[in-house]
BAROSE-928191 format. One record per residue (C-alpha): y, x, z. Coordinates in steps of 0.5 Angstrom, whole numbers, plus 500, padded with zeros to 3 digits. Example, Ala and Ser with C-alpha at 12.3 -4.5 7.8 and 13.67 -1.06 7.14 Angstrom:
2
491525516 498527514 
END
This chain:
179
548450471 550450479 550457482 544456486 540454480 542461477 541465483 534462483 533464476 535471477 530471483 524469479 526474474 527479479 520477482 517477475 519484474 517487480 510484479 509487472 512494475 507494481 501493475 504498471 505503476 498502479 495502472 499508470 502512476 510513476 510518470 506514465 509507466 515506462 521501463 520498456 512497458 514494465 519489461 514487456 509485461 515481465 517478458 524481459 528486455 529493458 536492459 535486464 530491468 535496469 540491471 536488476 533495479 538500476 533506475 526507474 525510481 529504485 524500481 518504484 521504491 521496491 515495487 511500492 513497499 507496503 507490507 507491515 503488520 505484527 497483529 495484536 490488538 489495535 481495535 481488531 487491527 483497525 477493522 482488518 485494515 478497513 476491510 482491506 481498504 474498502 476492497 480492491 487495493 493491491 497494486 503497490 498501494 495503488 501505485 504509491 497513493 496515485 503517485 504520492 503527491 507528484 513523485 518524491 520517492 512515493 511521498 517518502 515511502 508513504 510518509 515512512 509507512 504511515 509514520 511507522 503505523 502511527 508509532 506502532 499503533 500508539 505503542 499498542 494503546 494506553 493513555 496520554 493521548 495514545 499518539 493523538 488517537 493513533 495519528 487520527 486513526 492512520 489519517 482517517 484510514 488514508 482519507 477513507 482510502 483516497 476518497 473511495 478509490 481515487 476521488 470516487 466520492 458518490 456517497 460510497 455508492 449508497 453505503 454497503 461496506 458492512 455498514 461502514 465496518 459497523 460504523 467503524 466500531 464507534 471509532 475502535 471504541 475511541 481508539 481503544 480508549 473505552 469511549 
END
């Protein structure tokens, strides 16, 4: 076997472990997910999980990384984000949000991601209050995500996603500084 094919096999195994970890952490949270359960879902031995990631906390940190964004246009981006948040959450997002109040690594990952989102959004806006508008927007999206997916507020039962997105246009006008 050549080093390249061994490296490729190792990378595929690490990816299977990571995907299994995302599913397990999303379904059970950090505390209830186990290395054995993740290994079983990935079809590998638990020792291989540890060999690849070192610890449950390190695996959680890798599995819970949220993707960044490089989209232009703050208002359009907000509508894109809301569309995603109103649908099914990706496993890594569910895992982070489910665990962020009880697991320091999750809290740190969420805080870092949200701080980056605020900074990126503020840079894309004009006006002296750009950072404030970015902070309110990022916090609002987090609140919407938590209340819909985890608290399951009954108010969401009667409101179609399209109506929420139409209402979000008011928010995007504020965000853009045109209101």
